[in-house]
C-alpha positions, 0 to 999 in steps of 0.5 A, spaced: 637 907 399 631 908 394 625 904 394 620 907 389 614 903 390 610 905 384 616 903 380 619 898 383 623 892 380 618 887 378 617 882 384 616 883 391 613 891 391 610 892 398 612 886 401 619 888 399 619 894 402 615 892 408 621 887 410 626 893 409 622 897 414 622 892 419 629 890 418 631 898 419 627 899 425 627 893 429 633 889 426 629 883 425 630 879 419 623 876 418 621 872 412 616 876 407 615 871 401 613 874 394 609 869 390 611 872 384 618 871 385 618 864 388 615 862 382 620 865 378 626 863 380 630 857 377 637 856 380 640 854 373 640 861 371 645 863 376 652 862 374 655 856 378 661 856 382 661 864 383 664 867 389 659 871 394 659 878 392 660 882 398 663 889 396 662 894 390 668 892 387 666 885 387 659 887 384 663 890 378 667 884 377 661 880 377 657 884 372 663 884 368 664 877 368 656 876 366 656 882 361 649 883 363 645 880 369 638 882 372 638 885 379 633 880 382 632 873 378 625 873 374 622 868 370 621 872 364 629 874 363 633 867 364 639 871 366 643 871 373 642 876 378 646 880 382 641 879 388 643 871 388 651 873 387 650 877 394 645 873 398 647 866 395 639 865 396 634 862 391 628 867 393 625 860 395 619 862 400 623 860 406 629 865 404 626 871 402 628 876 407 631 884 408 637 884 411 644 887 410 645 883 404 639 885 401 640 892 403 647 892 399 644 890 393 638 895 393 644 901 395 648 898 389 643 899 384 644 906 385 651 907 386 653 903 380 650 907 375 652 914 379 659 912 379 659 910 372 661 903 373 655 899 370 648 901 366 642 900 370 635 901 368 628 897 367 631 894 360 630 887 359 622 885 360 621 892 363 625 889 369 632 892 373 637 890 368 645 891 369 649 891 363 657 892 364 661 898 360 664 893 355 657 890 353 653 897 353 656 899 346 653 892 343 646 893 347 646 901 345 647 899 337 641 894 337 637 900 337 639 904 331 640 909 330 644 910 337 640 916 341 644 923 341 643 930 343 637 933 340 634 927 337 628 927 341 624 930 336 626 925 330 625 919 335 618 922 336 617 923 328 619 917 326 614 913 331 620 910 336 617 914 342 610 917 344 609 924 346 610 923 353 617 920 352 619 926 348 617 930 353 621 927 359 627 926 354 627 933 352 626 935 360 632 931 362 636 934 356 634 941 358 635 940 366 640 935 367 639 929 371 633 929 376 629 925 381 622 922 380 618 928 383 622 934 380 622 930 373 615 929 373 613 937 375 618 939 370 614 935 365 607 937 368 606 930 370 605 931 377 597 929 377 595 922 379 593 921 371 600 924 370 604 919 374 601 914 370 603 917 363 610 918 367 611 911 369 610 909 361 614 914 358 620 913 363 619 905 362 619 906 354 625 910 354 629 905 359 627 900 354 631 903 348 637 905 353 635 912 352 635 913 360 639 911 365 638 910 373 642 915 376 642 914 383 637 916 388 635 923 392 631 924 398 625 928 395 620 927 401 620 924 408 618 917 405 622 913 400 628 916 396 626 917 389 630 914 383 634 919 379 634 919 372 639 921 366 640 921 359 644 915 357 649 918 352 651 923 357 652 918 363 656 913 358 658 918 353 664 913 351 660 907 350 655 911 346 660 913 341 663 906 341 656 904 339 655 908 333 661 904 330 657 897 331 652 894 326 646 890 329 649 884 326 656 885 330 652 887 336 648 881 336 654 876 335 658 880 341 652 879 346 651 872 344 658 870 345 658 873 352 652 869 354 655 863 351 661 864 355 657 862 361 651 858 358 654 854 352 648 850 352 643 856 350 639 855 344 638 860 339 630 860 340 632 862 348 636 867 346 631 870 341 626 870 346 630 873 351 633 879 347 627 880 342 631 878 336 628 874 330 630 867 331 634 867 324 638 873 327 639 869 334 641 863 329 646 867 325 649 870 332 650 864 335 653 861 329 658 867 328 660 867 336 661 859 336 666 860 330 674 860 332 677 866 332 682 867 325 
């Protein structure tokens, strides 16, 4: 399992790592509250009537059913969370613990993309997001033109990525999947200032679905580091499928999937969630609600 405190998924950070350490060393499951996550939770975001997810195979089915979900619930991204599906907890103050269920969630975020069962990365709102293989082409198509081999220079010239992101992309293309420290060294971002540049660059690349989380590696005696790889190499079939989709078709498909389990979702909510124009969300919802011919 990997816990990268500097790059952790939005919520509990040090409190989360403290709970994990306590559980692994003593077996105790003391509650360690996170004010950020306590404020963020709305149970209405979760899928009602969902069976508890207790295996990796069940986690894949859950992600496929949702189409896309968060690793942990977050108020800035009103989507279901894998954490809730596994633990059945709403992360209220009295519920926050690190135990075998929390441990499963943290391990699966590494295993799912490494086994090419689902995409995981800091995508929606810069938080940990899981996307099913069926929906991934739609999200990739939202970032036209879809990224491919050797495109880092073109993306930089077009102003779509910063220089640091271009350097990270080029390093991954040249060397393949790498763990955090190894990648920072390859990019000459191993100083304290370089670490800040790296964090921003890797987040930028994930926000465009150019980079995917790809497992974990024990680089030091401390926490395991996250590994990264280029999305178009990990999910090559989905990347090719995305090239055949228009942005309009992709938006319709995404809206249709969301409306399957949240039929009352308003276009303005969908626009805010995915960063679309309201007119785009209106059109997507209207097209998604039309009966199939």
